[in-house]
C-alpha positions as CSV (number, residue, x, y, z in Angstrom):
1,M,-0.1,0.2,-0.1
2,H,1.5,3.1,-1.2
3,S,0.1,6.3,0.8
4,D,1.0,8.6,-2.2
5,T,-1.6,6.5,-4.4
6,L,-4.3,6.5,-1.7
7,V,-3.9,10.6,-1.4
8,H,-4.3,11.0,-5.0
9,Q,-7.0,8.8,-5.1
10,F,-8.7,11.1,-2.6
11,S,-7.8,13.9,-4.1
12,I,-9.0,12.9,-7.6
13,T,-12.8,12.5,-6.1
14,S,-12.4,15.5,-4.3
15,Y,-11.7,17.3,-7.3
16,V,-14.8,15.8,-8.7
17,I,-17.3,16.5,-6.2
18,K,-16.1,20.1,-5.9
19,K,-16.6,20.7,-9.5
20,N,-20.2,18.9,-9.2
21,I,-21.4,20.6,-6.7
22,E,-19.9,24.0,-7.8
23,G,-23.4,26.4,-7.8
24,S,-25.9,23.7,-6.3
25,T,-27.9,25.4,-3.6
26,H,-29.6,24.0,-1.0
27,E,-33.0,23.5,-1.9
28,E,-31.5,21.5,-5.3
29,S,-29.5,19.2,-3.1
30,L,-32.3,18.3,-1.7
31,R,-34.0,17.2,-4.8
32,Q,-35.0,13.0,-5.2
33,P,-34.3,11.7,-8.4
34,D,-37.0,10.3,-9.9
35,P,-38.5,7.0,-9.8
36,A,-35.7,6.7,-6.7
37,G,-31.8,7.2,-5.3
38,N,-30.3,9.4,-2.6
39,N,-30.3,13.3,-3.7
40,L,-27.3,15.3,-4.1
41,N,-27.9,16.2,0.0
42,W,-27.5,12.9,1.0
43,V,-24.3,11.5,-0.8
44,V,-22.4,14.6,0.0
45,G,-23.4,14.2,3.7
46,H,-22.3,10.4,3.2
47,I,-19.1,10.9,1.9
48,V,-18.2,13.4,4.9
49,R,-19.9,11.2,7.3
50,T,-17.5,8.5,5.6
51,R,-14.4,10.5,5.4
52,N,-14.9,11.7,9.1
53,Q,-15.0,8.0,10.4
54,A,-11.8,7.1,8.0
55,L,-9.9,9.8,10.3
56,A,-9.9,7.5,13.4
57,L,-8.2,4.6,10.5
58,V,-5.6,7.3,9.7
59,G,-4.7,8.5,13.8
60,K,-6.8,11.1,13.8
61,E,-9.7,12.5,16.0
62,H,-12.8,12.5,14.6
63,L,-13.5,16.4,13.6
64,F,-17.2,16.1,13.8
65,E,-19.6,14.0,16.2
66,M,-20.9,11.2,13.8
67,E,-24.1,10.8,15.6
68,K,-24.4,14.6,13.4
69,F,-24.6,12.3,10.2
70,E,-27.3,9.7,11.3
71,S,-29.1,10.3,8.2
72,Y,-26.4,9.6,6.3
73,D,-25.8,6.2,6.7
74,K,-27.9,4.2,4.2
75,T,-31.5,5.0,3.9
76,P,-32.2,8.2,1.5
77,I,-33.5,11.8,3.0
78,T,-36.8,12.3,2.1
79,D,-37.9,14.8,5.1
80,P,-35.8,18.0,4.2
81,A,-36.3,19.0,8.3
82,K,-33.3,15.9,8.5
83,A,-30.9,17.2,6.5
84,I,-27.9,19.5,7.0
85,R,-27.8,22.6,4.9
86,L,-25.5,21.4,1.7
87,E,-23.1,24.7,2.5
88,E,-22.4,23.3,6.0
89,L,-21.7,20.0,4.1
90,V,-19.6,21.7,2.2
91,E,-17.6,23.5,4.7
92,M,-17.3,20.0,7.0
93,F,-15.9,18.4,3.4
94,D,-13.3,20.6,3.0
95,A,-12.1,20.9,6.4
96,L,-12.1,16.6,6.7
97,E,-9.6,16.9,3.6
98,K,-6.3,17.9,5.0
99,P,-6.3,16.1,8.0
100,L,-7.4,12.6,6.1
101,F,-4.5,13.5,3.9
102,D,-1.8,14.4,6.3
103,G,-3.1,11.0,8.4
104,I,-2.9,8.7,5.5
105,K,1.0,10.4,4.6
106,E,1.8,10.1,8.0
107,M,1.2,6.7,8.5
108,P,4.2,4.2,8.7
109,A,4.0,1.6,6.0
110,D,3.3,-1.3,8.4
111,A,0.3,0.1,9.6
112,F,-1.6,0.0,6.3
113,A,-0.8,-4.0,7.2
114,A,-3.1,-4.0,10.5
115,S,-5.9,-5.7,11.0
116,A,-9.0,-3.1,10.3
117,P,-11.1,-2.3,13.4
118,F,-14.5,-3.5,10.9
119,S,-14.9,-4.3,7.4
120,P,-18.1,-3.3,5.2
121,T,-18.0,-7.0,3.0
122,G,-17.6,-8.8,6.2
123,N,-13.8,-9.5,5.1
124,P,-12.3,-11.5,8.1
125,D,-8.8,-10.5,6.8
126,E,-9.5,-7.0,6.4
127,T,-6.8,-4.6,6.6
128,V,-6.6,-0.6,7.9
129,G,-5.0,-0.6,4.0
130,S,-7.4,-2.6,2.1
131,L,-10.3,-0.5,3.7
132,L,-8.8,2.4,2.9
133,S,-8.7,1.4,-0.2
134,S,-12.3,0.3,-0.8
135,I,-13.3,3.6,0.9
136,A,-11.4,5.6,-1.8
137,F,-13.7,3.1,-4.4
138,H,-16.9,3.7,-2.3
139,E,-16.2,7.9,-2.5
140,A,-15.2,7.6,-6.5
141,Y,-18.4,5.5,-6.7
142,H,-20.7,8.6,-4.8
143,A,-18.5,10.7,-6.8
144,G,-19.7,9.4,-10.0
145,Q,-23.5,10.0,-8.6
146,T,-22.5,13.4,-8.3
147,G,-22.5,14.5,-11.7
148,L,-25.4,12.6,-12.3
149,L,-27.5,14.7,-9.7
150,R,-25.8,17.9,-11.0
151,R,-27.2,17.0,-14.7
152,L,-30.7,15.9,-13.2
153,A,-31.0,19.4,-11.4
154,G,-30.8,21.1,-15.1
155,K,-26.9,22.0,-14.9
156,S,-24.1,21.3,-17.4
157,G,-21.8,18.8,-17.0
158,A,-19.2,20.4,-14.9
159,L,-16.4,18.1,-16.3
160,Q,-15.5,18.4,-19.7
161,A,-13.0,16.2,-21.8
162,P,-9.9,18.5,-22.7
163,A,-10.1,20.1,-25.9
């Protein structure tokens, strides 16, 4: 496991997410896709929740109380009263980037091979490194959703192919 590779993966998803949510309002973030799925607010909040949780894996303290993200675990937010304002989620997302990246860079090489404290897939051989790699993939999956949700809100694509 190479820390620079992980940081690069997270950096790419950070860029994609920020570009895709740029110019979105809180109200737009609450629009439910039809016929089903998670709205932009939930996707961003879910990523913030996951990054906040991941800080413990890299030897850092959570920046935010995990209870704040109860609505961002597994089920879509359909009640706007349970949603954190998009602007606040973006601030949290930005605040989590440096400690997460620094934590990954500061990890000794053997820490990646340590047993993970949990495994979302139930893998009994899950390591901290494999879990961080899975979290990076999970985030990339949701980053792609932000692009689709941007289009569903009537906005043009934020990521364009090079000219």
